[in-house]
DSSP file (Angstrom, degrees, kcal/mol; ACC not computed):
  #  RESIDUE AA STRUCTURE BP1 BP2  ACC     N-H-->O    O-->H-N    N-H-->O    O-->H-N    TCO  KAPPA ALPHA  PHI   PSI    X-CA   Y-CA   Z-CA
    1    1 A M              0   0    0      0, 0.0     8,-2.9     0, 0.0     2,-0.4   0.000 360.0 360.0 360.0 142.7   -5.2   12.1   -7.6
    2    2 A R  B     -A    8   0A   0      6,-0.2     6,-0.2     2,-0.0     2,-0.1  -0.918 360.0-151.2-108.6 134.2   -4.8    8.5   -6.3
    3    3 A D    >   -     0   0    0      4,-2.7     3,-1.8    -2,-0.4     6,-0.0  -0.391  35.6 -91.7 -96.2-179.6   -4.1    8.0   -2.6
    4    4 A G  T 3  S+     0   0    0      1,-0.3    -1,-0.1     2,-0.1    -2,-0.0   0.610 123.8  57.6 -67.5 -12.7   -2.2    5.1   -1.0
    5    5 A W  T 3  S-     0   0    0      2,-0.1    -1,-0.3     0, 0.0     3,-0.1   0.380 120.2-105.2 -98.4   2.2   -5.5    3.1   -0.5
    6    6 A G  S <  S+     0   0    0     -3,-1.8     2,-0.3     1,-0.3    -2,-0.1   0.600  75.3 138.3  86.3  10.3   -6.2    3.2   -4.2
    7    7 A R        -     0   0    0     16,-0.0    -4,-2.7     1,-0.0     2,-0.4  -0.671  45.1-137.6 -90.6 148.1   -9.0    5.8   -3.9
    8    8 A W  E     -AB   2  24A   0     16,-0.5    16,-3.0    -2,-0.3     2,-0.4  -0.849  17.0-164.3-109.8 141.5   -9.3    8.5   -6.6
    9    9 A W  E     - B   0  23A   0     -8,-2.9     2,-0.8    -2,-0.4    14,-0.2  -0.947  24.0-124.0-127.6 143.1  -10.0   12.2   -5.8
   10   10 A D        +     0   0    0     12,-3.1     3,-0.3    -2,-0.4    -2,-0.0  -0.778  33.6 170.6 -84.3 110.0  -11.1   15.1   -7.9
   11   11 A V        +     0   0    0     -2,-0.8    -1,-0.1     1,-0.2    10,-0.0   0.005  38.8 114.5-112.6  28.8   -8.4   17.8   -7.2
   12   12 A R  S    S+     0   0    0      1,-0.1     2,-0.3     2,-0.0    -1,-0.2   0.881  83.9  33.1 -63.7 -37.1   -9.3   20.3   -9.8
   13   13 A E  S    S-     0   0    0     -3,-0.3    -1,-0.1     0, 0.0    -3,-0.0  -0.908  83.4-127.7-120.5 149.2  -10.2   22.8   -7.1
   14   14 A Q        -     0   0    0     -2,-0.3    -3,-0.1     7,-0.1     2,-0.0  -0.846  21.8-142.6-100.3 117.7   -8.5   23.2   -3.7
   15   15 A P    >   -     0   0    0      0, 0.0     3,-0.6     0, 0.0     6,-0.1  -0.296  23.4-113.3 -72.3 162.9  -10.9   23.2   -0.7
   16   16 A E  T 3  S+     0   0    0      1,-0.2    -2,-0.0     4,-0.1     0, 0.0   0.842 114.6  43.8 -66.4 -33.2  -10.2   25.4    2.3
   17   17 A D  T 3  S-     0   0    0      1,-0.0    -1,-0.2     3,-0.0    -3,-0.0   0.474  97.4-134.9 -96.3  -1.3   -9.5   22.6    4.7
   18   18 A L  S <  S+     0   0    0     -3,-0.6     3,-0.1     1,-0.1    -2,-0.1   0.475  91.7  71.6  63.4   6.3   -7.3   20.5    2.3
   19   19 A I  S    S+     0   0    0      1,-0.1    -1,-0.1     0, 0.0    -3,-0.0   0.334  74.2  79.7-126.0   5.0   -9.1   17.3    3.3
   20   20 A S        +     0   0    0      2,-0.0    -4,-0.1     3,-0.0    -1,-0.1  -0.103  53.3 144.2-109.0  36.3  -12.4   17.7    1.6
   21   21 A Y        -     0   0    0     -3,-0.1     2,-0.2     1,-0.1   -10,-0.1  -0.502  58.5-105.9 -69.4 141.3  -11.7   16.8   -2.0
   22   22 A P        -     0   0    0      0, 0.0   -12,-3.1     0, 0.0     2,-0.3  -0.509  32.7-128.9 -71.3 136.7  -14.5   15.0   -3.6
   23   23 A Q  E     -B    9   0A   0    -14,-0.2     2,-0.9    -2,-0.2   -14,-0.3  -0.640  10.7-131.4 -86.4 140.4  -13.9   11.3   -4.1
   24   24 A I  E     +B    8   0A   0    -16,-3.0   -16,-0.5    -2,-0.3     3,-0.1  -0.817  40.2 157.1 -90.9 108.4  -14.4    9.7   -7.5
   25   25 A D        +     0   0    0     -2,-0.9     2,-0.7     1,-0.2    -1,-0.2   0.825  62.1  45.4 -98.7 -41.6  -16.5    6.6   -6.9
   26   26 A D    >>  -     0   0    0      1,-0.1     3,-0.8     2,-0.0     4,-0.6  -0.905  59.0-169.4-114.0 109.2  -18.2    5.9  -10.2
   27   27 A W  T 34 S+     0   0    0     -2,-0.7    -1,-0.1     1,-0.2     3,-0.1   0.703  85.8  65.4 -71.8 -18.4  -15.9    6.2  -13.2
   28   28 A N  T 34 S+     0   0    0      1,-0.2    -1,-0.2     7,-0.0     7,-0.0   0.825 107.9  40.7 -71.3 -28.4  -18.9    6.0  -15.6
   29   29 A D  T <4 S+     0   0    0     -3,-0.8    -1,-0.2     2,-0.0    -2,-0.2   0.518  95.4 106.9 -93.7  -5.7  -20.0    9.4  -14.2
   30   30 A A  S  < S-     0   0    0     -4,-0.6    -3,-0.0    -3,-0.1    -6,-0.0  -0.316  80.8 -94.7 -72.1 156.8  -16.6   10.9  -14.1
   31   31 A L     >  -     0   0    0      1,-0.1     4,-2.1     4,-0.0     3,-0.3  -0.310  28.6-118.1 -65.0 152.5  -15.5   13.5  -16.5
   32   32 A E  H  > S+     0   0    0      1,-0.2     4,-2.6     2,-0.2     5,-0.3   0.848 116.6  61.6 -61.0 -32.7  -13.5   12.4  -19.6
   33   33 A L  H  > S+     0   0    0      1,-0.2     4,-1.9     2,-0.2    -1,-0.2   0.923 106.4  44.2 -57.3 -46.2  -10.7   14.5  -18.3
   34   34 A H  H  > S+     0   0    0     -3,-0.3     4,-2.5     2,-0.2    -2,-0.2   0.898 112.9  50.9 -67.4 -41.9  -10.5   12.3  -15.1
   35   35 A R  H  X S+     0   0    0     -4,-2.1     4,-2.1     2,-0.2    -2,-0.2   0.905 112.2  45.8 -64.7 -41.3  -10.8    9.1  -17.1
   36   36 A S  H  X S+     0   0    0     -4,-2.6     4,-2.2     2,-0.2    -1,-0.2   0.885 113.4  49.7 -69.2 -37.2   -8.0   10.0  -19.5
   37   37 A E  H  X S+     0   0    0     -4,-1.9     4,-2.5    -5,-0.3    -2,-0.2   0.903 110.2  51.9 -67.0 -40.4   -5.8   11.2  -16.6
   38   38 A R  H  X S+     0   0    0     -4,-2.5     4,-2.5     2,-0.2    -2,-0.2   0.915 109.3  48.9 -60.1 -46.1   -6.5    7.9  -14.8
   39   39 A E  H  X S+     0   0    0     -4,-2.1     4,-1.8     2,-0.2    -2,-0.2   0.919 112.2  48.9 -60.8 -45.0   -5.5    5.8  -17.8
   40   40 A R  H  X S+     0   0    0     -4,-2.2     4,-1.6     1,-0.2    -2,-0.2   0.924 113.5  45.8 -62.5 -45.5   -2.3    7.8  -18.2
   41   41 A L  H  X S+     0   0    0     -4,-2.5     4,-2.7     1,-0.2    -1,-0.2   0.864 108.5  56.0 -66.7 -36.9   -1.4    7.4  -14.6
   42   42 A M  H  X S+     0   0    0     -4,-2.5     4,-1.6     1,-0.2    -1,-0.2   0.879 106.8  50.6 -63.9 -37.1   -2.2    3.7  -14.5
   43   43 A K  H  < S+     0   0    0     -4,-1.8    -1,-0.2     2,-0.2    -2,-0.2   0.892 113.3  45.6 -65.7 -39.7    0.3    3.1  -17.3
   44   44 A I  H  < S+     0   0    0     -4,-1.6     4,-0.3     1,-0.2    -2,-0.2   0.899 116.6  44.2 -68.9 -40.0    3.0    5.0  -15.5
   45   45 A M  H >X S+     0   0    0     -4,-2.7     3,-1.5     1,-0.2     4,-0.7   0.714  90.0  87.5 -78.6 -21.7    2.3    3.3  -12.2
   46   46 A A  G >< S+     0   0    0     -4,-1.6     3,-1.2     1,-0.3    -1,-0.2   0.853  86.0  50.7 -52.2 -46.7    2.0   -0.3  -13.5
   47   47 A P  G 34 S+     0   0    0      0, 0.0    -1,-0.3     0, 0.0    -2,-0.1   0.774 113.0  48.5 -64.5 -21.7    5.8   -1.1  -13.4
   48   48 A F  G <4 S+     0   0    0     -3,-1.5     2,-1.5    -4,-0.3    -2,-0.2   0.495  82.1 101.3 -96.5  -3.3    5.9    0.0   -9.8
   49   49 A D    <<  +     0   0    0     -3,-1.2     3,-0.2    -4,-0.7    -1,-0.1  -0.642  35.1 147.1 -83.6  87.0    2.8   -1.9   -8.6
   50   50 A M    >>  +     0   0    0     -2,-1.5     4,-2.5     1,-0.2     3,-0.5   0.110  26.6 117.6-108.6  18.8    4.6   -4.8   -6.9
   51   51 A H  T 34 S+     0   0    0      1,-0.2     6,-0.4     2,-0.2    -1,-0.2   0.899  82.5  35.6 -56.6 -45.3    2.0   -5.3   -4.1
   52   52 A A  T 34 S+     0   0    0     -3,-0.2    -1,-0.2     1,-0.1    -2,-0.1   0.613 124.4  40.3 -88.1  -9.8    1.0   -8.9   -5.2
   53   53 A T  T <4 S+     0   0    0     -3,-0.5     2,-0.3     2,-0.1    -2,-0.2   0.712  96.5  77.1-112.3 -25.9    4.4  -10.1   -6.3
   54   54 A E  S >< S-     0   0    0     -4,-2.5     3,-0.9     1,-0.1     2,-0.2  -0.630  85.9-100.5 -94.2 149.5    7.0   -8.7   -3.9
   55   55 A H  T 3  S-     0   0    0      1,-0.3    -1,-0.1    -2,-0.3    -2,-0.1  -0.444 102.1  -0.8 -66.8 132.4    7.7  -10.1   -0.5
   56   56 A D  T 3  S-     0   0    0     -2,-0.2    -1,-0.3     1,-0.1     3,-0.1   0.923  86.5-164.4  51.6  52.5    6.1   -8.1    2.3
   57   57 A A    X   -     0   0    0     -3,-0.9     3,-1.9    -6,-0.4    -1,-0.1  -0.332  34.1 -84.7 -61.7 147.2    4.6   -5.6    0.0
   58   58 A P  T 3  S+     0   0    0      0, 0.0    -1,-0.1     0, 0.0    -2,-0.0  -0.259 115.0  23.8 -56.2 135.6    3.4   -2.5    1.8
   59   59 A G  T 3  S+     0   0    0      1,-0.3    -2,-0.1    -3,-0.1    -3,-0.0   0.399  91.4 121.5  92.7  -3.1    0.0   -2.8    3.2
   60   60 A T    <   -     0   0    0     -3,-1.9    -1,-0.3     1,-0.0     3,-0.1  -0.716  64.6-117.7 -93.7 144.0    0.0   -6.6    3.5
   61   61 A P        -     0   0    0      0, 0.0    -5,-0.1     0, 0.0    -4,-0.1  -0.461  41.2 -92.0 -74.5 154.8   -0.6   -8.2    6.9
   62   62 A P        -     0   0    0      0, 0.0     3,-0.0     0, 0.0     0, 0.0  -0.345  40.4-113.0 -64.2 145.7    2.3  -10.4    8.2
   63   63 A N    >   -     0   0    0      1,-0.2     3,-1.5    -3,-0.1    -3,-0.0  -0.711  19.7-156.4 -83.3 117.7    2.1  -14.0    7.3
   64   64 A P  T 3  S+     0   0    0      0, 0.0    -1,-0.2     0, 0.0     0, 0.0   0.719  92.6  53.6 -69.6 -17.5    1.5  -16.0   10.5
   65   65 A N  T 3  S+     0   0    0      2,-0.1     2,-0.1    -3,-0.0    -2,-0.0   0.391  81.2 120.5 -94.7   2.5    3.0  -19.1    8.9
   66   66 A A  S <  S-     0   0    0     -3,-1.5     2,-0.7     1,-0.1     0, 0.0  -0.390  70.6-115.9 -70.0 143.9    6.2  -17.5    7.8
   67   67 A V        -     0   0    0     -2,-0.1     2,-0.3     3,-0.0    -1,-0.1  -0.701  37.9-168.6 -80.1 118.3    9.3  -19.0    9.2
   68   68 A R        -     0   0    0     -2,-0.7     2,-0.9     1,-0.0     0, 0.0  -0.737  37.7 -86.6-107.0 156.8   11.0  -16.4   11.4
   69   69 A G        -     0   0    0     -2,-0.3     2,-0.3     1,-0.0    -1,-0.0  -0.488  53.0-158.8 -64.2 102.5   14.4  -16.5   12.9
   70   70 A K        -     0   0    0     -2,-0.9     2,-0.3     1,-0.1    -1,-0.0  -0.595  20.3-110.9 -86.6 146.4   13.8  -18.4   16.0
   71   71 A K        -     0   0    0     -2,-0.3     2,-0.2     1,-0.1    -1,-0.1  -0.591  36.2-121.1 -74.3 132.6   16.1  -18.2   18.9
   72   72 A S        -     0   0    0     -2,-0.3     2,-1.4     1,-0.1    -1,-0.1  -0.514  17.4-123.0 -76.7 141.0   17.9  -21.5   19.4
   73   73 A K        -     0   0    0     -2,-0.2     2,-0.3     2,-0.0    -1,-0.1  -0.678  36.9-172.9 -85.7  93.5   17.5  -23.1   22.7
   74   74 A S        -     0   0    0     -2,-1.4     2,-0.5     1,-0.1    -3,-0.0  -0.668  26.8-115.7 -90.0 142.7   21.0  -23.5   23.8
   75   75 A K        -     0   0    0     -2,-0.3     2,-0.5     1,-0.0    -1,-0.1  -0.631  27.0-142.3 -77.7 123.4   21.8  -25.4   26.9
   76   76 A K        -     0   0    0     -2,-0.5     2,-0.5     2,-0.0    -1,-0.0  -0.731  12.7-150.6 -87.3 131.5   23.3  -23.2   29.5
   77   77 A T        -     0   0    0     -2,-0.5     2,-1.0     3,-0.0     3,-0.1  -0.862   7.3-142.0-104.5 136.5   26.0  -24.7   31.5
   78   78 A N    >   -     0   0    0     -2,-0.5     3,-1.4     1,-0.2    -2,-0.0  -0.811  16.5-175.3 -97.2  98.0   26.7  -23.7   35.0
   79   79 A K  T 3  S+     0   0    0     -2,-1.0     3,-0.3     1,-0.3    -1,-0.2   0.757  80.2  59.1 -68.2 -23.8   30.5  -23.8   35.3
   80   80 A S  T 3  S+     0   0    0      1,-0.2     2,-0.5    -3,-0.1    -1,-0.3   0.569  87.0  78.0 -83.6  -5.6   30.3  -23.0   39.0
   81   81 A A    <         0   0    0     -3,-1.4    -1,-0.2     1,-0.2    -3,-0.1  -0.273 360.0 360.0 -96.2  49.2   28.3  -26.1   39.9
   82   82 A K              0   0    0     -2,-0.5    -1,-0.2    -3,-0.3    -2,-0.1   0.410 360.0 360.0-102.1 360.0   31.2  -28.6   39.7
């Protein structure tokens, strides 16, 4: 299984606490089952991976140089000061 941070986990067995799945760090040591499943999932996910190409992709920090809608400095007139 791949999480939102791009980490892969061995989910063949379910641990008692649901958060202790072993992480797959080294794909050279991973089972062939995991490598083939990863290849299959990467092909499926490829069209949806828009992180680098879409504006404000999830997980990207805001661009400090981006032009934001600035409030215009309008001159306030005091009609009662005539």
